[in-house]
C-alpha positions in Angstrom: 97.6 32.1 76.9 98.0 34.0 80.1 97.0 32.1 83.1 94.3 33.5 85.7 97.0 33.5 88.4 99.0 35.8 86.2 96.1 38.0 85.4 95.3 38.3 89.1 98.9 39.2 90.2 99.7 41.8 87.3 99.4 45.5 87.9 98.1 46.2 84.3 94.8 44.1 85.2 94.3 46.3 88.3 95.1 49.4 86.4 92.5 48.5 83.6 90.1 47.6 86.3 90.7 51.0 87.9 90.3 52.9 84.7 87.0 51.2 83.8 85.7 52.0 87.4 86.9 55.6 87.1 85.2 55.9 83.6 81.8 54.4 84.9 81.9 56.6 87.9 82.5 59.7 85.7 79.8 58.6 83.5 77.3 57.9 86.2 78.3 61.5 88.0 78.0 63.2 84.7 74.7 61.8 83.9 73.5 62.6 87.5 74.7 66.3 87.0 73.1 66.4 83.6 69.8 64.9 85.0 69.9 67.8 87.7 70.8 70.5 85.2 67.7 69.3 82.9 65.4 69.4 86.0 66.7 72.9 86.8 66.3 74.1 83.3 62.7 72.9 83.2 62.1 74.6 86.5 63.7 77.8 85.3 61.7 77.6 82.1 58.5 77.1 83.9 59.2 79.8 86.6 60.0 82.3 83.8 56.7 81.4 82.0 54.7 81.8 85.3 56.1 85.6 85.5 54.7 86.3 82.1 51.4 84.5 82.9 51.1 86.2 86.2 51.5 89.5 84.5 49.0 88.6 81.8 46.4 87.5 84.2 46.9 90.3 86.6 46.5 92.8 83.7 43.5 91.0 82.6 41.8 91.0 86.1 42.8 94.6 86.5 41.2 95.5 83.0 38.0 93.6 84.3 37.9 95.3 87.4 38.4 98.8 85.8 35.4 98.1 83.5 33.4 97.5 86.7 34.6 100.7 88.5 34.2 103.0 85.4 30.8 101.2 84.6 29.3 101.8 88.0 30.6 105.3 88.1 28.5 106.3 85.0 25.4 104.1 85.7 22.9 103.6 88.6 21.1 100.3 89.3 18.2 101.8 87.2 20.2 101.8 84.0 18.8 99.8 81.0 20.3 97.3 78.7 20.8 99.9 75.9 22.9 102.0 78.4 25.1 99.1 79.1 25.6 98.5 75.2 26.4 102.1 74.6 28.8 102.2 77.7 30.7 99.2 76.4 31.1 100.7 72.9 32.7 103.7 74.3 36.4 103.9 73.6 38.0 103.9 77.0 35.7 100.9 78.0 36.1 99.0 74.7 37.5 95.6 75.9 37.0 92.6 73.7 37.4 90.1 76.7 34.5 91.4 78.3 31.7 89.2 77.0 28.9 90.0 79.5 28.0 93.1 81.6 24.8 93.0 83.8 23.5 95.0 86.7 21.6 92.9 89.4 19.2 94.8 91.8 18.8 94.2 95.6 16.4 91.3 94.8 18.9 89.5 93.0 17.4 90.1 89.4 19.3 91.0 86.5 17.8 94.5 85.4 19.9 95.3 82.7 22.7 93.4 80.6 24.4 93.7 77.3 22.9 90.4 76.0 21.0 90.4 72.9 17.6 89.4 74.5 16.8 90.4 78.1 13.0 90.2 77.8 13.0 87.6 80.5 14.2 88.7 84.0 16.7 86.4 85.3 17.3 85.6 88.8 21.0 85.7 89.9 20.7 86.1 93.5 21.7 82.5 94.1 25.0 82.8 92.5 28.1 82.9 94.8 29.7 85.9 93.1 26.4 87.8 93.6 25.3 86.8 97.2 29.0 87.3 98.4 28.2 91.2 98.3 24.9 90.9 100.2 26.8 89.6 103.1 30.1 91.4 102.9 30.3 95.2 104.0 33.6 96.0 102.0 33.6 97.2 98.5 35.9 94.6 96.9 36.1 92.9 93.7 34.8 89.2 93.9 36.3 86.7 91.1 33.9 83.8 90.9 34.2 80.3 89.6 33.4 79.5 86.1 29.7 79.3 85.5 27.2 79.0 82.6 25.6 82.3 82.3 21.8 82.2 82.2 21.6 85.2 79.9 24.1 83.8 77.4 24.1 80.1 78.1 27.8 80.3 77.7 30.6 79.4 80.0 32.0 82.6 81.8 34.3 83.7 84.7 32.4 86.5 86.4 33.7 89.4 88.6 31.3 91.4 90.5 31.4 94.8 92.7 28.7 96.7 94.7 26.8 99.5 93.3 25.8 102.4 95.6 23.0 105.0 95.1 23.4 108.7 95.3 23.3 108.6 99.1 26.1 106.1 99.2 23.8 103.1 100.2 24.3 99.6 98.7 21.9 99.4 95.7 22.8 96.4 93.9 25.7 94.4 92.2 27.3 95.1 88.8 28.9 92.0 86.9 31.3 91.6 84.2 32.5 88.2 82.9 35.2 87.0 80.4 35.2 83.8 78.4 37.7 81.2 80.0 37.9 79.3 76.6 40.0 82.2 75.1 42.3 82.0 78.2 42.7 78.2 77.8 43.3 78.4 74.3 46.0 81.0 74.7 47.5 78.8 77.3 47.5 75.8 75.1 49.3 77.8 72.3 52.4 78.4 74.7 53.0 74.8 75.4 55.4 72.5 73.3 55.2 69.2 75.2 52.1 66.9 75.2 52.1 66.2 78.9 52.5 70.1 79.9 49.5 72.1 81.4 48.9 75.7 82.1 46.3 76.4 84.6 44.6 79.2 86.3 43.3 77.8 89.8 41.5 79.4 92.7 42.4 78.7 96.3 39.2 76.8 96.4 40.6 74.2 94.0 38.4 75.0 91.1 40.0 75.6 87.5 39.3 79.2 86.1 41.1 78.1 82.9 43.4 75.1 81.8 45.2 74.5 78.7 47.4 71.7 77.3 48.5 70.3 73.8 45.9 67.7 74.0 42.8 69.6 75.3 41.7 72.6 76.9 39.0 72.6 79.7 37.5 74.8 82.4 35.9 74.0 85.5 36.4 70.9 87.7 38.5 70.6 90.9 42.3 70.2 91.1 43.4 67.0 92.7 46.7 68.4 93.6 46.2 69.2 97.1 50.0 69.5 97.6 50.0 72.2 95.0 47.1 74.1 96.6 48.6 74.0 100.0 52.0 75.3 98.7 50.3 78.2 96.9 48.5 79.2 99.9 51.3 79.2 102.1 53.9 81.0 99.7 52.9 83.3 96.7 55.8 82.0 94.6 57.2 78.5 94.3 58.3 75.4 92.8 56.7 71.9 93.7 58.2 68.9 92.5 55.8 65.8 92.9 57.2 62.2 92.8 55.7 59.5 90.4 52.8 57.4 91.8 51.3 54.4 90.6 48.9 56.3 88.3 50.8 59.4 87.4 54.4 60.1 86.6 56.4 62.7 88.3 55.5 66.3 87.7 57.2 69.7 88.0 54.9 72.5 89.0 56.0 76.3 88.9 53.2 78.6 90.4 52.7 82.2 91.3 49.7 83.8 93.1 47.9 86.7 91.4 47.3 89.2 94.0 45.1 90.4 95.5 42.7 87.5 94.1 42.7 84.1 95.5 43.9 82.4 92.5 47.3 81.4 91.0 48.5 80.4 87.6 50.5 77.1 87.6 52.7 75.5 84.8 53.0 71.8 85.1 55.5 69.8 83.2 56.1 65.9 83.4 59.3 65.1 84.5 59.7 62.4 81.7 59.3 65.3 79.1 61.8 67.7 80.8 64.3 64.6 80.8 63.6 63.4 77.2 67.0 64.7 75.9 68.9 63.5 79.0 67.3 60.0 78.5 68.8 60.0 74.8 72.1 61.2 76.0 72.1 58.6 78.8 71.6 55.8 76.3 74.6 57.0 74.1 76.9 57.4 77.3 76.1 53.9 78.3 76.9 52.5 75.0 80.0 54.6 74.9 81.0 53.3 78.2 80.4 49.6 77.2 82.6 50.3 74.0 85.2 51.9 76.1 85.2 49.1 78.7 85.9 46.6 75.9 88.7 48.7 74.3 90.3 49.1 77.7 90.3 45.4 78.4 91.7 44.7 74.9 94.5 47.1 75.5 95.2 45.8 78.9 95.7 42.2 77.3 97.9 43.6 74.5 100.2 45.4 77.1 100.7 42.3 79.1 101.5 40.4 75.9 104.2 42.9 74.9 106.5 42.7 78.2 109.5 43.2 76.1 108.6 46.5 74.6 107.8 47.7 78.1 111.3 46.6 79.1 113.0 48.6 76.5 110.9 51.7 77.6 112.2 51.2 81.2 115.7 51.1 80.0 115.1 54.4 78.1 113.8 55.9 81.3 116.9 54.8 83.3 119.1 56.4 80.7 117.2 59.8 81.3 117.8 59.3 85.2 121.1 61.0 85.3 119.8 64.1 83.4 117.1 64.3 85.7 119.4 64.1 88.6 121.3 67.0 87.2 118.3 69.0 86.8 117.1 68.2 90.5 120.3 69.6 91.7 120.1 72.8 90.0 116.5 73.0 91.1 117.6 72.5 94.8 120.2 75.3 94.5 117.3 77.6 93.2 115.1 76.6 96.0 117.6 77.3 98.7 117.8 81.1 97.3 114.3 81.6 96.8 114.3 84.5 99.2 117.4 86.1 97.4 118.3 87.0 93.9 120.2 84.3 92.1 122.5 84.1 89.2 124.7 81.1 88.0 127.2 81.7 85.2 129.2 78.9 83.7 132.9 79.1 82.6 131.9 79.9 79.1 130.2 83.1 80.5 126.6 81.8 79.8 123.9 82.6 82.5 122.6 79.3 83.4 120.2 80.2 86.1 118.6 83.6 86.9 115.7 83.8 89.0 112.6 86.2 89.1 113.7 87.7 92.5 117.0 89.1 90.8 115.0 90.7 88.0 112.7 92.4 90.5 115.9 93.6 92.8 118.0 95.1 90.0 115.3 95.8 87.4 116.7 93.5 84.7 114.4 93.3 81.6 111.9 90.5 82.0 112.7 88.8 78.7 116.1 87.7 80.3 114.2 85.0 82.2 113.0 83.4 79.0 116.0 83.1 76.6 119.7 82.3 76.4 121.8 85.1 78.2 125.4 85.9 78.4 126.9 87.6 81.3 128.1 90.4 79.2 124.6 91.2 78.3 123.7 91.7 82.0 126.7 93.9 82.5 125.9 95.9 79.4 122.4 96.5 80.5 123.6 97.9 84.1 126.2 99.9 82.6 123.7 101.6 80.2 121.3 102.4 83.0 124.2 103.5 85.4 122.2 102.5 88.4 125.1 102.2 90.7 124.7 105.3 93.0 128.1 106.9 93.6 129.9 103.7 94.0 131.4 103.1 90.5 132.4 106.9 90.2 134.3 106.6 93.5 136.1 103.4 92.3 134.4 100.8 94.6 136.5 97.8 94.1 133.9 95.3 94.9 131.6 96.6 92.1 134.4 96.7 89.8 135.4 93.2 90.5 131.7 91.9 90.1 131.5 93.4 86.5 134.7 91.6 85.4 133.9 87.9 84.6 137.6 86.8 84.8 137.7 88.2 88.4 134.4 86.9 89.5 135.3 83.4 88.5 138.6 83.5 90.3 138.0 85.1 93.9 135.0 85.6 96.2 133.4 89.0 96.1 131.1 90.7 98.7 129.9 94.3 98.5 126.9 96.5 99.4 125.3 98.5 96.5 122.9 101.4 97.1 120.5 101.8 94.2 119.0 105.1 93.0 115.6 104.1 94.2 116.9 103.9 97.7 117.2 100.1 98.1 120.3 98.6 99.6 121.6 95.4 97.9 124.2 93.0 99.5 126.0 91.2 96.7 128.0 87.9 97.4 129.9 86.0 94.6 131.5 82.5 94.8 133.5 80.9 92.2 132.6 77.4 91.3 135.4 74.7 90.9 134.6 74.0 87.2 134.7 77.6 86.5 132.1 80.5 86.4 130.5 81.6 89.7 127.3 81.8 91.7 126.1 85.2 92.8 123.3 86.0 95.4 121.6 89.5 95.8 119.9 90.3 99.1 117.6 93.3 100.0 119.1 94.7 103.1 117.2 98.0 103.2 115.6 97.7 106.3 118.8 96.8 108.2 120.6 99.8 106.6 117.8 102.0 107.4 117.7 101.2 111.0 121.5 101.8 111.1 120.9 105.0 109.3 118.0 105.9 111.8 120.2 105.2 114.7 123.0 107.6 113.4 120.3 110.2 112.4 119.0 109.9 116.0 122.3 110.1 117.7 123.3 113.1 115.6 120.1 115.0 116.2 120.2 114.3 120.1 123.8 115.6 120.2 122.7 118.8 118.1 119.5 119.3 120.3 121.3 118.9 123.6 123.7 121.7 122.8 120.9 124.0 121.4 118.6 123.1 124.3 121.4 123.8 127.0 122.0 127.3 125.3 118.0 128.1 125.3 117.9 126.8 129.1 120.7 129.1 130.2 118.7 132.3 129.3 115.8 131.6 131.6 118.0 130.1 134.2 119.8 133.2 134.3 116.7 135.3 134.5 115.5 133.0 137.4 118.7 133.7 139.4 118.5 137.3 138.9 114.9 137.6 139.7 115.5 135.5 142.9 118.0 138.1 143.9 115.7 140.9 143.3 112.9 139.1 145.2 115.1 138.8 148.1 115.8 142.5 148.0 112.3 143.5 147.7 111.3 141.3 150.7 114.0 143.0 152.7 112.7 146.4 151.9 109.2 145.1 152.2 108.5 146.4 148.7 105.3 144.6 147.7 105.2 146.0 144.0 108.9 145.0 143.5 108.4 141.5 144.8 105.1 140.8 142.6 107.1 142.1 139.6 109.9 139.6 140.4 107.6 136.8 141.2 105.8 137.1 137.6 109.4 137.2 136.0 110.0 134.0 137.9 106.9 132.6 136.7 107.6 133.5 133.0 111.1 132.1 133.2 109.9 128.9 134.8 107.3 128.6 132.0 110.2 129.0 129.4 112.1 126.2 131.1 109.3 123.9 131.3 108.3 124.6 127.5 112.2 123.8 126.6 112.0 120.8 128.8 108.8 119.3 127.3 110.3 120.0 123.8 113.3 118.2 124.9 111.4 115.1 126.1 109.3 115.2 122.9 112.4 115.6 120.4 114.2 112.8 122.5 111.2 110.4 122.1 111.0 111.1 118.3 114.8 110.6 118.0 114.8 107.4 119.8 111.6 105.9 118.5 111.7 102.4 116.7 110.0 102.6 113.4 106.9 100.3 112.8 106.3 100.5 109.1 103.2 99.4 107.2 101.2 100.3 104.2 99.8 104.0 104.7 97.9 106.6 102.5 99.6 109.7 102.8 96.7 111.8 101.9 94.6 110.5 104.9 97.5 111.5 107.3 97.8 115.0 105.9 93.9 115.5 106.1 93.9 114.3 109.6 96.7 116.6 110.7 94.9 119.6 109.2 91.7 118.6 111.0 93.5 118.7 114.3 95.0 122.1 113.4 91.6 123.5 112.6 90.3 122.3 116.0 93.3 123.9 117.8 92.9 127.4 115.8 89.0 127.4 115.2 89.0 131.1 114.8 91.8 131.4 112.1 90.7 131.8 108.3 92.4 129.1 106.4 92.2 127.7 102.8 93.5 124.1 102.4 94.0 122.5 98.9 95.3 119.2 98.1 96.1 118.1 94.7 97.9 115.2 95.9 97.2 111.9 93.9 96.5 108.9 96.0 100.0 107.7 97.2 100.5 104.7 99.3 103.9 104.3 100.9 105.5 101.9 103.4 106.2 104.2 106.4 105.3 104.4 110.3 102.1 106.4 110.3 102.5 107.7 113.7 106.0 109.3 112.9 104.6 110.6 109.6 101.6 112.2 111.3 104.0 113.9 113.6 105.9 115.3 110.6 102.6 116.9 109.1 101.5 118.3 112.4 104.7 120.0 112.8 104.5 121.5 109.3 100.9 122.6 109.9 101.8 124.0 113.3 104.7 125.9 111.8 102.3 127.3 109.1 99.8 128.4 111.6 102.5 130.0 113.9 104.2 132.1 111.2 101.3 133.3 109.0 101.7 136.5 107.5 99.9 139.3 109.5 96.2 139.1 109.1 96.1 137.6 105.7 94.0 134.3 105.4 96.3 131.4 105.6 96.7 129.4 102.5 98.2 125.8 102.4 98.6 123.7 99.4 100.0 120.2 99.1 100.8 118.7 95.8 103.4 116.3 94.4 105.5 115.1 91.4 107.7 112.1 90.3 111.4 113.0 89.9 112.9 110.7 87.4 116.4 111.9 88.2 116.7 110.4 91.6 113.6 108.2 91.2 111.8 109.6 94.2 108.5 111.3 94.8 108.5 114.7 95.7 105.7 115.8 97.9 105.5 119.7 98.3 103.8 121.6 101.3 103.3 125.2 100.5 101.9 128.2 102.7 101.8 131.9 102.5 103.3 132.8 105.7 105.9 135.3 106.8 108.7 133.0 105.3 112.6 133.2 106.0 115.9 134.3 104.6 116.9 132.2 101.6 120.2 131.6 103.4 118.5 130.1 106.1 117.1 127.1 104.3 119.3 124.7 106.2 119.1 126.4 109.9 115.4 126.4 109.7 115.3 122.8 110.9 117.6 123.4 113.9 115.7 123.1 117.1 114.9 126.7 118.6 116.8 128.2 115.5 116.8 132.2 115.5 116.6 133.4 112.1 116.8 137.2 110.9 113.4 138.6 109.5 112.3 142.0 108.6 110.9 142.7 112.2 114.2 141.2 113.9 115.0 137.8 115.4 112.4 135.1 114.8 112.4 132.0 117.1 111.5 129.1 114.9 110.8 126.6 117.7 111.0 122.7 117.5 108.4 121.9 114.8 110.6 122.0 111.8 113.2 120.0 113.7 110.7 117.4 114.6 109.6 117.2 111.0 113.3 116.8 109.8 113.7 113.8 112.5 110.7 112.0 111.2 111.5 112.3 107.6 115.2 111.2 108.0 114.3 108.2 110.1 112.6 106.8 107.1 115.9 107.3 104.9 114.0 110.3 103.1 115.0 113.9 102.8 113.3 117.1 103.5 114.3 120.7 102.2 112.8 124.3 102.6 112.7 127.1 100.5 111.0 130.6 101.1 110.5 134.3 100.0 110.0 136.7 102.9 106.3 137.6 103.0 105.4 135.3 100.2 105.4 132.1 102.0 107.5 128.7 102.3 107.7 125.5 100.5 108.8 122.3 102.1 109.7 119.3 100.0 109.8 115.8 101.1 111.5 113.3 98.8 110.1 109.8 99.3 112.3 107.0 98.2 110.9 104.9 95.1 111.5 101.7 97.1 109.0 103.0 99.8 106.4 103.6 97.1 103.7 100.8 97.0 100.9 102.6 94.9 100.7 106.2 93.2 97.2 106.9 91.9 96.2 103.4 91.4 99.5 102.1 89.9 100.7 99.3 91.8 104.5 98.7 92.6 105.6 95.1 92.4 109.3 94.6 93.1 111.4 97.2 90.9 108.4 98.4 89.1 108.1 100.6 86.0 109.4 104.2 86.4 107.2 105.3 83.3 104.1 104.0 84.8 104.8 106.0 88.0 105.6 109.2 86.1 102.3 108.9 84.2 100.3 108.2 87.4 102.0 111.1 89.3 101.3 113.5 86.4 
């Protein structure tokens, strides 16, 4: 036998006690939740029932009031009982719920009714539902308390309205009543539990109808003062009353039947709502007791079988070395999570390949879930020929990386440009036991910045040469005009001096324009890109809006068939690109023809880029000038002589090339021009609802762009 001290110090005992404690806490929490759910279910069921009962009672009172209104519209206070009986027999007034219909004169006597015997005049002026209309000037329906009708000697719920004579003066009261017993019996038929009750209660506390499984009764005053107060305060609600010494806890759901001061309530005993929960609680408690005994028994058995536990521990120790090897491999993977990683052993088997590598070079996703040979990876890359021009040019680093023996012998490092525009830096290190570890890093942004700097330097140099050429002409004009102005002043020739001054102003304006263009072009060239996710269509629409404001009198038709394209770019630079394209289209429109601009696009699978086309119907340019149009202040030969193209297209080219994209232009004289922007696939985030993740699926993009 185990001693008490051993039991007290053994961890198994504490584990068993903890399991028992957790189990009982779970049982208690679960039972508490089930109890709350049972209460909520009872509340929901009662609330749904009150909605139907409210609609039924509202319709019943509305029909009763309709009978009153139609009856008084056809009868006067002098109508006879026969008139009332005939009236109730008419199809549009036939309502089986109306048991009694009567007319009461100004003295309070019943002058006509549908009762079988009306030989004796009955006095009704002392009834609350009649006296109400003698003291109230408004024409409203009054719903009275249940009373014993003097004409029928039966219990009735009356509703009354005023009667007016031909001159519109108050001339009596018309009364219609229904049997509350029918309503109570109907309420009782809806209940399923013995302690439940449905009641129609007035704000005065008097029951109009009341039904339960045990009995149906009318009249009497409700003792639920809290329920009355709640109904007066809010038209819809639920009230849960706690148990007292004499009553059990009750759940009340109620709804006020506007505009009448009555409400319908559904009352359920909490014990009835919790009947199923109570049975389940007993079962759960019994289950907990049994499980407690089982856990205690298992704890004792575990403690008596220490030797078996020792053998289990030795097995765990034997697996410790294997776990250490896996941990080492995992640590290498974690160290390269931001990079693509591939580890190949000396047999040419890929031991580790991470998801980032699959995304970077578009390997098949199934490579992650099966045994893989390095030769399969090389074969997949060779089949797709996604190497740019490196392999064709004999790039040694890439050729060495393809060869397994070379990769296992010497370190390799090279940069590879993919067809989708991404730059991948590849580093390979051989392992001492054979094989190699290779990492893949996306250095697209770094290469883009270097390319942007080279583009900026090249464009600034080109612009400086062209700008100096264009500045020489106005400066020469200024020099010559100054000499003419001096001669005119010496001869005191006012007309020649004015003409020279005007020429000077024009030349100065040209110099200022060239200088301004130089500043704008320089700023665009040296600007640092700040890229973020941008919808191209929104930028194009904004640029067109600005051009329309600048040229409000021009007739323009703008059509965009561009799908939703979300790219990674600098929105301010791209906005300048399309401002320049629109400005060029407005500046070189074709005579007096309305300007037509169309924007559309398509995905090009050959170079995996999206081609965005900007077409206008302007004057166009010669086909052999398709490269010179992007030079600042290019002078092209048109049908009417030299055309100064300005700086707009040069600014567009700078903005496009800074992103690593490409812009081209084609034109037909007098037919218009088309400018195409090739957006690299690596910058495409979404095309018409297709989201790009990593490498992406070209087939999906082609379908979306189409």
